[in-house]
mmCIF file of the N, C-alpha and C atoms, coordinates in Angstrom:
data_MODEL
# 
_entry.id   MODEL 
# 
loop_
_atom_site.group_PDB 
_atom_site.id 
_atom_site.type_symbol 
_atom_site.label_atom_id 
_atom_site.label_alt_id 
_atom_site.label_comp_id 
_atom_site.label_asym_id 
_atom_site.label_entity_id 
_atom_site.label_seq_id 
_atom_site.pdbx_PDB_ins_code 
_atom_site.Cartn_x 
_atom_site.Cartn_y 
_atom_site.Cartn_z 
_atom_site.occupancy 
_atom_site.B_iso_or_equiv 
_atom_site.pdbx_formal_charge 
_atom_site.auth_seq_id 
_atom_site.auth_comp_id 
_atom_site.auth_asym_id 
_atom_site.auth_atom_id 
_atom_site.pdbx_PDB_model_num 
ATOM 1   N N  . UNK A 1 1  ? 0.853   -1.169 0.000  1.00 0.00 ? 1  UNK A N  1 
ATOM 2   C CA . UNK A 1 1  ? 0.000   0.000  0.000  1.00 0.00 ? 1  UNK A CA 1 
ATOM 3   C C  . UNK A 1 1  ? 0.901   1.236  0.000  1.00 0.00 ? 1  UNK A C  1 
ATOM 4   N N  . UNK A 1 2  ? 0.619   2.163  -0.926 1.00 0.00 ? 2  UNK A N  1 
ATOM 5   C CA . UNK A 1 2  ? 1.468   3.361  -1.008 1.00 0.00 ? 2  UNK A CA 1 
ATOM 6   C C  . UNK A 1 2  ? 0.930   4.478  -0.116 1.00 0.00 ? 2  UNK A C  1 
ATOM 7   N N  . UNK A 1 3  ? 1.721   5.525  0.025  1.00 0.00 ? 3  UNK A N  1 
ATOM 8   C CA . UNK A 1 3  ? 1.364   6.608  0.942  1.00 0.00 ? 3  UNK A CA 1 
ATOM 9   C C  . UNK A 1 3  ? 0.077   7.331  0.525  1.00 0.00 ? 3  UNK A C  1 
ATOM 10  N N  . UNK A 1 4  ? -0.163  7.450  -0.781 1.00 0.00 ? 4  UNK A N  1 
ATOM 11  C CA . UNK A 1 4  ? -1.401  8.104  -1.239 1.00 0.00 ? 4  UNK A CA 1 
ATOM 12  C C  . UNK A 1 4  ? -2.633  7.317  -0.804 1.00 0.00 ? 4  UNK A C  1 
ATOM 13  N N  . UNK A 1 5  ? -2.554  6.009  -0.879 1.00 0.00 ? 5  UNK A N  1 
ATOM 14  C CA . UNK A 1 5  ? -3.676  5.164  -0.458 1.00 0.00 ? 5  UNK A CA 1 
ATOM 15  C C  . UNK A 1 5  ? -3.896  5.258  1.058  1.00 0.00 ? 5  UNK A C  1 
ATOM 16  N N  . UNK A 1 6  ? -2.800  5.333  1.798  1.00 0.00 ? 6  UNK A N  1 
ATOM 17  C CA . UNK A 1 6  ? -2.908  5.437  3.250  1.00 0.00 ? 6  UNK A CA 1 
ATOM 18  C C  . UNK A 1 6  ? -3.591  6.746  3.634  1.00 0.00 ? 6  UNK A C  1 
ATOM 19  N N  . UNK A 1 7  ? -3.129  7.839  3.054  1.00 0.00 ? 7  UNK A N  1 
ATOM 20  C CA . UNK A 1 7  ? -3.717  9.141  3.365  1.00 0.00 ? 7  UNK A CA 1 
ATOM 21  C C  . UNK A 1 7  ? -5.182  9.178  2.944  1.00 0.00 ? 7  UNK A C  1 
ATOM 22  N N  . UNK A 1 8  ? -5.490  8.619  1.778  1.00 0.00 ? 8  UNK A N  1 
ATOM 23  C CA . UNK A 1 8  ? -6.881  8.590  1.322  1.00 0.00 ? 8  UNK A CA 1 
ATOM 24  C C  . UNK A 1 8  ? -7.747  7.788  2.283  1.00 0.00 ? 8  UNK A C  1 
ATOM 25  N N  . UNK A 1 9  ? -7.213  6.696  2.808  1.00 0.00 ? 9  UNK A N  1 
ATOM 26  C CA . UNK A 1 9  ? -7.991  5.883  3.746  1.00 0.00 ? 9  UNK A CA 1 
ATOM 27  C C  . UNK A 1 9  ? -8.232  6.624  5.049  1.00 0.00 ? 9  UNK A C  1 
ATOM 28  N N  . UNK A 1 10 ? -7.297  7.491  5.451  1.00 0.00 ? 10 UNK A N  1 
ATOM 29  C CA . UNK A 1 10 ? -7.490  8.303  6.657  1.00 0.00 ? 10 UNK A CA 1 
ATOM 30  C C  . UNK A 1 10 ? -8.577  9.348  6.435  1.00 0.00 ? 10 UNK A C  1 
ATOM 31  N N  . UNK A 1 11 ? -8.624  9.933  5.239  1.00 0.00 ? 11 UNK A N  1 
ATOM 32  C CA . UNK A 1 11 ? -9.538  11.034 4.951  1.00 0.00 ? 11 UNK A CA 1 
ATOM 33  C C  . UNK A 1 11 ? -10.925 10.572 4.518  1.00 0.00 ? 11 UNK A C  1 
ATOM 34  N N  . UNK A 1 12 ? -11.000 9.422  3.874  1.00 0.00 ? 12 UNK A N  1 
ATOM 35  C CA . UNK A 1 12 ? -12.251 8.969  3.256  1.00 0.00 ? 12 UNK A CA 1 
ATOM 36  C C  . UNK A 1 12 ? -12.684 7.644  3.876  1.00 0.00 ? 12 UNK A C  1 
ATOM 37  N N  . UNK A 1 13 ? -13.671 7.699  4.756  1.00 0.00 ? 13 UNK A N  1 
ATOM 38  C CA . UNK A 1 13 ? -14.140 6.492  5.439  1.00 0.00 ? 13 UNK A CA 1 
ATOM 39  C C  . UNK A 1 13 ? -14.739 5.472  4.465  1.00 0.00 ? 13 UNK A C  1 
ATOM 40  N N  . UNK A 1 14 ? -15.409 5.954  3.430  1.00 0.00 ? 14 UNK A N  1 
ATOM 41  C CA . UNK A 1 14 ? -15.968 5.028  2.435  1.00 0.00 ? 14 UNK A CA 1 
ATOM 42  C C  . UNK A 1 14 ? -14.853 4.247  1.748  1.00 0.00 ? 14 UNK A C  1 
ATOM 43  N N  . UNK A 1 15 ? -13.770 4.937  1.413  1.00 0.00 ? 15 UNK A N  1 
ATOM 44  C CA . UNK A 1 15 ? -12.624 4.270  0.798  1.00 0.00 ? 15 UNK A CA 1 
ATOM 45  C C  . UNK A 1 15 ? -12.027 3.252  1.766  1.00 0.00 ? 15 UNK A C  1 
ATOM 46  N N  . UNK A 1 16 ? -11.895 3.627  3.018  1.00 0.00 ? 16 UNK A N  1 
ATOM 47  C CA . UNK A 1 16 ? -11.319 2.735  4.025  1.00 0.00 ? 16 UNK A CA 1 
ATOM 48  C C  . UNK A 1 16 ? -12.155 1.473  4.162  1.00 0.00 ? 16 UNK A C  1 
ATOM 49  N N  . UNK A 1 17 ? -13.482 1.636  4.198  1.00 0.00 ? 17 UNK A N  1 
ATOM 50  C CA . UNK A 1 17 ? -14.359 0.474  4.337  1.00 0.00 ? 17 UNK A CA 1 
ATOM 51  C C  . UNK A 1 17 ? -14.375 -0.393 3.079  1.00 0.00 ? 17 UNK A C  1 
ATOM 52  N N  . UNK A 1 18 ? -14.028 0.200  1.946  1.00 0.00 ? 18 UNK A N  1 
ATOM 53  C CA . UNK A 1 18 ? -13.992 -0.565 0.699  1.00 0.00 ? 18 UNK A CA 1 
ATOM 54  C C  . UNK A 1 18 ? -12.734 -1.442 0.598  1.00 0.00 ? 18 UNK A C  1 
ATOM 55  N N  . UNK A 1 19 ? -11.734 -1.147 1.422  1.00 0.00 ? 19 UNK A N  1 
ATOM 56  C CA . UNK A 1 19 ? -10.510 -1.953 1.407  1.00 0.00 ? 19 UNK A CA 1 
ATOM 57  C C  . UNK A 1 19 ? -10.779 -3.321 2.019  1.00 0.00 ? 19 UNK A C  1 
ATOM 58  N N  . UNK A 1 20 ? -9.994  -4.297 1.589  1.00 0.00 ? 20 UNK A N  1 
ATOM 59  C CA . UNK A 1 20 ? -10.121 -5.632 2.181  1.00 0.00 ? 20 UNK A CA 1 
ATOM 60  C C  . UNK A 1 20 ? -9.611  -5.588 3.617  1.00 0.00 ? 20 UNK A C  1 
ATOM 61  N N  . UNK A 1 21 ? -9.931  -6.612 4.376  1.00 0.00 ? 21 UNK A N  1 
ATOM 62  C CA . UNK A 1 21 ? -9.481  -6.689 5.760  1.00 0.00 ? 21 UNK A CA 1 
ATOM 63  C C  . UNK A 1 21 ? -7.959  -6.671 5.832  1.00 0.00 ? 21 UNK A C  1 
ATOM 64  N N  . UNK A 1 22 ? -7.316  -7.356 4.892  1.00 0.00 ? 22 UNK A N  1 
ATOM 65  C CA . UNK A 1 22 ? -5.849  -7.391 4.861  1.00 0.00 ? 22 UNK A CA 1 
ATOM 66  C C  . UNK A 1 22 ? -5.273  -6.010 4.567  1.00 0.00 ? 22 UNK A C  1 
ATOM 67  N N  . UNK A 1 23 ? -5.900  -5.276 3.636  1.00 0.00 ? 23 UNK A N  1 
ATOM 68  C CA . UNK A 1 23 ? -5.433  -3.922 3.314  1.00 0.00 ? 23 UNK A CA 1 
ATOM 69  C C  . UNK A 1 23 ? -5.659  -2.971 4.491  1.00 0.00 ? 23 UNK A C  1 
ATOM 70  N N  . UNK A 1 24 ? -6.807  -3.100 5.160  1.00 0.00 ? 24 UNK A N  1 
ATOM 71  C CA . UNK A 1 24 ? -7.087  -2.261 6.319  1.00 0.00 ? 24 UNK A CA 1 
ATOM 72  C C  . UNK A 1 24 ? -6.061  -2.486 7.423  1.00 0.00 ? 24 UNK A C  1 
ATOM 73  N N  . UNK A 1 25 ? -5.597  -3.716 7.545  1.00 0.00 ? 25 UNK A N  1 
ATOM 74  C CA . UNK A 1 25 ? -4.594  -4.029 8.566  1.00 0.00 ? 25 UNK A CA 1 
ATOM 75  C C  . UNK A 1 25 ? -3.262  -3.356 8.266  1.00 0.00 ? 25 UNK A C  1 
ATOM 76  N N  . UNK A 1 26 ? -3.007  -3.029 6.997  1.00 0.00 ? 26 UNK A N  1 
ATOM 77  C CA . UNK A 1 26 ? -1.758  -2.374 6.605  1.00 0.00 ? 26 UNK A CA 1 
ATOM 78  C C  . UNK A 1 26 ? -1.773  -0.866 6.849  1.00 0.00 ? 26 UNK A C  1 
ATOM 79  N N  . UNK A 1 27 ? -2.955  -0.321 7.051  1.00 0.00 ? 27 UNK A N  1 
ATOM 80  C CA . UNK A 1 27 ? -3.075  1.127  7.243  1.00 0.00 ? 27 UNK A CA 1 
ATOM 81  C C  . UNK A 1 27 ? -2.659  1.459  8.678  1.00 0.00 ? 27 UNK A C  1 
ATOM 82  N N  . UNK A 1 28 ? -1.616  2.278  8.833  1.00 0.00 ? 28 UNK A N  1 
ATOM 83  C CA . UNK A 1 28 ? -1.214  2.663  10.192 1.00 0.00 ? 28 UNK A CA 1 
ATOM 84  C C  . UNK A 1 28 ? -2.234  3.603  10.806 1.00 0.00 ? 28 UNK A C  1 
ATOM 85  N N  . UNK A 1 29 ? -2.179  3.721  12.112 1.00 0.00 ? 29 UNK A N  1 
ATOM 86  C CA . UNK A 1 29 ? -3.090  4.627  12.796 1.00 0.00 ? 29 UNK A CA 1 
ATOM 87  C C  . UNK A 1 29 ? -2.818  6.055  12.357 1.00 0.00 ? 29 UNK A C  1 
ATOM 88  N N  . UNK A 1 30 ? -3.880  6.807  12.173 1.00 0.00 ? 30 UNK A N  1 
ATOM 89  C CA . UNK A 1 30 ? -3.766  8.199  11.756 1.00 0.00 ? 30 UNK A CA 1 
ATOM 90  C C  . UNK A 1 30 ? -3.016  8.987  12.836 1.00 0.00 ? 30 UNK A C  1 
ATOM 91  N N  . UNK A 1 31 ? -1.919  9.669  12.458 1.00 0.00 ? 31 UNK A N  1 
ATOM 92  C CA . UNK A 1 31 ? -1.145  10.405 13.459 1.00 0.00 ? 31 UNK A CA 1 
ATOM 93  C C  . UNK A 1 31 ? -1.844  11.663 13.965 1.00 0.00 ? 31 UNK A C  1 
ATOM 94  N N  . UNK A 1 32 ? -2.864  12.102 13.257 1.00 0.00 ? 32 UNK A N  1 
ATOM 95  C CA . UNK A 1 32 ? -3.616  13.277 13.669 1.00 0.00 ? 32 UNK A CA 1 
ATOM 96  C C  . UNK A 1 32 ? -4.782  12.788 14.509 1.00 0.00 ? 32 UNK A C  1 
ATOM 97  N N  . UNK A 1 33 ? -4.915  13.359 15.695 1.00 0.00 ? 33 UNK A N  1 
ATOM 98  C CA . UNK A 1 33 ? -6.027  12.949 16.548 1.00 0.00 ? 33 UNK A CA 1 
ATOM 99  C C  . UNK A 1 33 ? -6.712  14.182 17.105 1.00 0.00 ? 33 UNK A C  1 
ATOM 100 N N  . UNK A 1 34 ? -7.934  13.987 17.529 1.00 0.00 ? 34 UNK A N  1 
ATOM 101 C CA . UNK A 1 34 ? -8.672  15.069 18.163 1.00 0.00 ? 34 UNK A CA 1 
ATOM 102 C C  . UNK A 1 34 ? -8.352  15.058 19.644 1.00 0.00 ? 34 UNK A C  1 
ATOM 103 N N  . UNK A 1 35 ? -8.205  16.230 20.192 1.00 0.00 ? 35 UNK A N  1 
ATOM 104 C CA . UNK A 1 35 ? -7.869  16.335 21.598 1.00 0.00 ? 35 UNK A CA 1 
ATOM 105 C C  . UNK A 1 35 ? -8.685  17.466 22.200 1.00 0.00 ? 35 UNK A C  1 
ATOM 106 N N  . UNK A 1 36 ? -9.299  17.197 23.321 1.00 0.00 ? 36 UNK A N  1 
ATOM 107 C CA . UNK A 1 36 ? -10.056 18.238 24.000 1.00 0.00 ? 36 UNK A CA 1 
ATOM 108 C C  . UNK A 1 36 ? -9.256  18.728 25.192 1.00 0.00 ? 36 UNK A C  1 
ATOM 109 N N  . UNK A 1 37 ? -9.192  20.036 25.338 1.00 0.00 ? 37 UNK A N  1 
ATOM 110 C CA . UNK A 1 37 ? -8.486  20.642 26.453 1.00 0.00 ? 37 UNK A CA 1 
ATOM 111 C C  . UNK A 1 37 ? -9.486  21.335 27.371 1.00 0.00 ? 37 UNK A C  1 
ATOM 112 N N  . UNK A 1 38 ? -9.259  21.205 28.655 1.00 0.00 ? 38 UNK A N  1 
ATOM 113 C CA . UNK A 1 38 ? -10.129 21.892 29.614 1.00 0.00 ? 38 UNK A CA 1 
ATOM 114 C C  . UNK A 1 38 ? -9.738  23.360 29.677 1.00 0.00 ? 38 UNK A C  1 
ATOM 115 N N  . UNK A 1 39 ? -10.577 24.155 30.306 1.00 0.00 ? 39 UNK A N  1 
ATOM 116 C CA . UNK A 1 39 ? -10.256 25.574 30.493 1.00 0.00 ? 39 UNK A CA 1 
ATOM 117 C C  . UNK A 1 39 ? -8.967  25.729 31.297 1.00 0.00 ? 39 UNK A C  1 
ATOM 118 N N  . UNK A 1 40 ? -8.769  24.850 32.281 1.00 0.00 ? 40 UNK A N  1 
ATOM 119 C CA . UNK A 1 40 ? -7.545  24.903 33.083 1.00 0.00 ? 40 UNK A CA 1 
ATOM 120 C C  . UNK A 1 40 ? -6.318  24.636 32.217 1.00 0.00 ? 40 UNK A C  1 
ATOM 121 N N  . UNK A 1 41 ? -6.422  23.663 31.300 1.00 0.00 ? 41 UNK A N  1 
ATOM 122 C CA . UNK A 1 41 ? -5.309  23.375 30.386 1.00 0.00 ? 41 UNK A CA 1 
ATOM 123 C C  . UNK A 1 41 ? -5.013  24.582 29.507 1.00 0.00 ? 41 UNK A C  1 
ATOM 124 N N  . UNK A 1 42 ? -6.077  25.212 29.010 1.00 0.00 ? 42 UNK A N  1 
ATOM 125 C CA . UNK A 1 42 ? -5.887  26.352 28.121 1.00 0.00 ? 42 UNK A CA 1 
ATOM 126 C C  . UNK A 1 42 ? -5.277  27.544 28.844 1.00 0.00 ? 42 UNK A C  1 
ATOM 127 N N  . UNK A 1 43 ? -5.599  27.713 30.112 1.00 0.00 ? 43 UNK A N  1 
ATOM 128 C CA . UNK A 1 43 ? -5.019  28.811 30.878 1.00 0.00 ? 43 UNK A CA 1 
ATOM 129 C C  . UNK A 1 43 ? -3.525  28.612 31.101 1.00 0.00 ? 43 UNK A C  1 
ATOM 130 N N  . UNK A 1 44 ? -3.076  27.355 31.039 1.00 0.00 ? 44 UNK A N  1 
ATOM 131 C CA . UNK A 1 44 ? -1.659  27.067 31.214 1.00 0.00 ? 44 UNK A CA 1 
ATOM 132 C C  . UNK A 1 44 ? -0.838  27.344 29.972 1.00 0.00 ? 44 UNK A C  1 
ATOM 133 N N  . UNK A 1 45 ? -1.475  27.664 28.872 1.00 0.00 ? 45 UNK A N  1 
ATOM 134 C CA . UNK A 1 45 ? -0.771  27.947 27.629 1.00 0.00 ? 45 UNK A CA 1 
ATOM 135 C C  . UNK A 1 45 ? -0.060  29.280 27.760 1.00 0.00 ? 45 UNK A C  1 
ATOM 136 N N  . UNK A 1 46 ? 1.167   29.352 27.298 1.00 0.00 ? 46 UNK A N  1 
ATOM 137 C CA . UNK A 1 46 ? 1.955   30.575 27.399 1.00 0.00 ? 46 UNK A CA 1 
ATOM 138 C C  . UNK A 1 46 ? 1.226   31.722 26.708 1.00 0.00 ? 46 UNK A C  1 
ATOM 139 N N  . UNK A 1 47 ? 1.023   32.795 27.428 1.00 0.00 ? 47 UNK A N  1 
ATOM 140 C CA . UNK A 1 47 ? 0.377   33.976 26.868 1.00 0.00 ? 47 UNK A CA 1 
ATOM 141 C C  . UNK A 1 47 ? -1.121  34.018 27.094 1.00 0.00 ? 47 UNK A C  1 
ATOM 142 N N  . UNK A 1 48 ? -1.685  32.940 27.619 1.00 0.00 ? 48 UNK A N  1 
ATOM 143 C CA . UNK A 1 48 ? -3.128  32.931 27.844 1.00 0.00 ? 48 UNK A CA 1 
ATOM 144 C C  . UNK A 1 48 ? -3.455  33.667 29.135 1.00 0.00 ? 48 UNK A C  1 
ATOM 145 N N  . UNK A 1 49 ? -4.529  34.386 29.121 1.00 0.00 ? 49 UNK A N  1 
ATOM 146 C CA . UNK A 1 49 ? -4.979  35.057 30.327 1.00 0.00 ? 49 UNK A CA 1 
ATOM 147 C C  . UNK A 1 49 ? -6.473  35.292 30.253 1.00 0.00 ? 49 UNK A C  1 
ATOM 148 N N  . UNK A 1 50 ? -7.072  35.429 31.391 1.00 0.00 ? 50 UNK A N  1 
ATOM 149 C CA . UNK A 1 50 ? -8.485  35.764 31.453 1.00 0.00 ? 50 UNK A CA 1 
ATOM 150 C C  . UNK A 1 50 ? -8.553  37.254 31.732 1.00 0.00 ? 50 UNK A C  1 
ATOM 151 N N  . UNK A 1 51 ? -9.240  37.957 30.872 1.00 0.00 ? 51 UNK A N  1 
ATOM 152 C CA . UNK A 1 51 ? -9.293  39.406 31.028 1.00 0.00 ? 51 UNK A CA 1 
ATOM 153 C C  . UNK A 1 51 ? -10.734 39.875 31.062 1.00 0.00 ? 51 UNK A C  1 
ATOM 154 N N  . UNK A 1 52 ? -11.073 40.619 32.098 1.00 0.00 ? 52 UNK A N  1 
ATOM 155 C CA . UNK A 1 52 ? -12.398 41.224 32.169 1.00 0.00 ? 52 UNK A CA 1 
ATOM 156 C C  . UNK A 1 52 ? -12.332 42.680 31.736 1.00 0.00 ? 52 UNK A C  1 
ATOM 157 N N  . UNK A 1 53 ? -11.123 43.157 31.462 1.00 0.00 ? 53 UNK A N  1 
ATOM 158 C CA . UNK A 1 53 ? -10.937 44.550 31.065 1.00 0.00 ? 53 UNK A CA 1 
ATOM 159 C C  . UNK A 1 53 ? -11.713 44.870 29.795 1.00 0.00 ? 53 UNK A C  1 
ATOM 160 N N  . UNK A 1 54 ? -11.638 43.994 28.804 1.00 0.00 ? 54 UNK A N  1 
ATOM 161 C CA . UNK A 1 54 ? -12.307 44.272 27.542 1.00 0.00 ? 54 UNK A CA 1 
ATOM 162 C C  . UNK A 1 54 ? -13.819 44.320 27.714 1.00 0.00 ? 54 UNK A C  1 
ATOM 163 N N  . UNK A 1 55 ? -14.363 43.466 28.565 1.00 0.00 ? 55 UNK A N  1 
ATOM 164 C CA . UNK A 1 55 ? -15.801 43.487 28.817 1.00 0.00 ? 55 UNK A CA 1 
ATOM 165 C C  . UNK A 1 55 ? -16.172 44.771 29.553 1.00 0.00 ? 55 UNK A C  1 
ATOM 166 N N  . UNK A 1 56 ? -15.388 45.145 30.566 1.00 0.00 ? 56 UNK A N  1 
ATOM 167 C CA . UNK A 1 56 ? -15.662 46.366 31.319 1.00 0.00 ? 56 UNK A CA 1 
ATOM 168 C C  . UNK A 1 56 ? -15.558 47.588 30.416 1.00 0.00 ? 56 UNK A C  1 
ATOM 169 N N  . UNK A 1 57 ? -14.579 47.596 29.526 1.00 0.00 ? 57 UNK A N  1 
ATOM 170 C CA . UNK A 1 57 ? -14.416 48.718 28.602 1.00 0.00 ? 57 UNK A CA 1 
ATOM 171 C C  . UNK A 1 57 ? -15.605 48.826 27.665 1.00 0.00 ? 57 UNK A C  1 
ATOM 172 N N  . UNK A 1 58 ? -16.066 47.699 27.152 1.00 0.00 ? 58 UNK A N  1 
ATOM 173 C CA . UNK A 1 58 ? -17.199 47.700 26.227 1.00 0.00 ? 58 UNK A CA 1 
ATOM 174 C C  . UNK A 1 58 ? -18.451 48.216 26.915 1.00 0.00 ? 58 UNK A C  1 
ATOM 175 N N  . UNK A 1 59 ? -18.674 47.805 28.158 1.00 0.00 ? 59 UNK A N  1 
ATOM 176 C CA . UNK A 1 59 ? -19.837 48.275 28.908 1.00 0.00 ? 59 UNK A CA 1 
ATOM 177 C C  . UNK A 1 59 ? -19.716 49.772 29.164 1.00 0.00 ? 59 UNK A C  1 
ATOM 178 N N  . UNK A 1 60 ? -18.535 50.223 29.535 1.00 0.00 ? 60 UNK A N  1 
ATOM 179 C CA . UNK A 1 60 ? -18.314 51.641 29.799 1.00 0.00 ? 60 UNK A CA 1 
ATOM 180 C C  . UNK A 1 60 ? -18.577 52.484 28.553 1.00 0.00 ? 60 UNK A C  1 
ATOM 181 N N  . UNK A 1 61 ? -18.085 52.017 27.412 1.00 0.00 ? 61 UNK A N  1 
ATOM 182 C CA . UNK A 1 61 ? -18.292 52.743 26.148 1.00 0.00 ? 61 UNK A CA 1 
ATOM 183 C C  . UNK A 1 61 ? -19.778 52.776 25.804 1.00 0.00 ? 61 UNK A C  1 
ATOM 184 N N  . UNK A 1 62 ? -20.459 51.636 25.977 1.00 0.00 ? 62 UNK A N  1 
ATOM 185 C CA . UNK A 1 62 ? -21.882 51.568 25.652 1.00 0.00 ? 62 UNK A CA 1 
ATOM 186 C C  . UNK A 1 62 ? -22.684 52.525 26.531 1.00 0.00 ? 62 UNK A C  1 
ATOM 187 N N  . UNK A 1 63 ? -22.371 52.579 27.817 1.00 0.00 ? 63 UNK A N  1 
ATOM 188 C CA . UNK A 1 63 ? -23.080 53.482 28.726 1.00 0.00 ? 63 UNK A CA 1 
ATOM 189 C C  . UNK A 1 63 ? -22.812 54.923 28.341 1.00 0.00 ? 63 UNK A C  1 
ATOM 190 N N  . UNK A 1 64 ? -21.574 55.243 27.983 1.00 0.00 ? 64 UNK A N  1 
ATOM 191 C CA . UNK A 1 64 ? -21.228 56.609 27.574 1.00 0.00 ? 64 UNK A CA 1 
ATOM 192 C C  . UNK A 1 64 ? -21.995 56.996 26.320 1.00 0.00 ? 64 UNK A C  1 
ATOM 193 N N  . UNK A 1 65 ? -22.063 56.098 25.345 1.00 0.00 ? 65 UNK A N  1 
ATOM 194 C CA . UNK A 1 65 ? -22.775 56.383 24.092 1.00 0.00 ? 65 UNK A CA 1 
ATOM 195 C C  . UNK A 1 65 ? -24.254 56.605 24.363 1.00 0.00 ? 65 UNK A C  1 
ATOM 196 N N  . UNK A 1 66 ? -24.850 55.766 25.183 1.00 0.00 ? 66 UNK A N  1 
ATOM 197 C CA . UNK A 1 66 ? -26.268 55.908 25.513 1.00 0.00 ? 66 UNK A CA 1 
ATOM 198 C C  . UNK A 1 66 ? -26.510 57.235 26.228 1.00 0.00 ? 66 UNK A C  1 
ATOM 199 N N  . UNK A 1 67 ? -25.634 57.612 27.166 1.00 0.00 ? 67 UNK A N  1 
ATOM 200 C CA . UNK A 1 67 ? -25.769 58.849 27.897 1.00 0.00 ? 67 UNK A CA 1 
ATOM 201 C C  . UNK A 1 67 ? -25.692 60.049 26.957 1.00 0.00 ? 67 UNK A C  1 
ATOM 202 N N  . UNK A 1 68 ? -24.743 60.037 26.032 1.00 0.00 ? 68 UNK A N  1 
ATOM 203 C CA . UNK A 1 68 ? -24.574 61.162 25.091 1.00 0.00 ? 68 UNK A CA 1 
ATOM 204 C C  . UNK A 1 68 ? -25.765 61.251 24.152 1.00 0.00 ? 68 UNK A C  1 
ATOM 205 N N  . UNK A 1 69 ? -26.273 60.129 23.684 1.00 0.00 ? 69 UNK A N  1 
ATOM 206 C CA . UNK A 1 69 ? -27.409 60.121 22.760 1.00 0.00 ? 69 UNK A CA 1 
ATOM 207 C C  . UNK A 1 69 ? -28.664 60.664 23.445 1.00 0.00 ? 69 UNK A C  1 
ATOM 208 N N  . UNK A 1 70 ? -28.839 60.331 24.720 1.00 0.00 ? 70 UNK A N  1 
ATOM 209 C CA . UNK A 1 70 ? -30.048 60.776 25.423 1.00 0.00 ? 70 UNK A CA 1 
ATOM 210 C C  . UNK A 1 70 ? -30.005 62.254 25.805 1.00 0.00 ? 70 UNK A C  1 
ATOM 211 N N  . UNK A 1 71 ? -28.835 62.868 25.758 1.00 0.00 ? 71 UNK A N  1 
ATOM 212 C CA . UNK A 1 71 ? -28.757 64.307 26.057 1.00 0.00 ? 71 UNK A CA 1 
ATOM 213 C C  . UNK A 1 71 ? -29.284 65.038 24.897 1.00 0.00 ? 71 UNK A C  1 
# 
């Protein structure tokens, strides 16, 4: 089995199921996997931070705009 067939079998489930059992056994596990990270994991990422400043700023701007419009 060549590399094009392997990649196609990873991307196309119909193609993978169409392969014989022997051919399917030759296909290595897909190196790309899905991974879910918790909020705690994401906060540990370099540069990540929780900021309420942007929300507070948006509320402040909205209140200022409403106040000016009502004058």
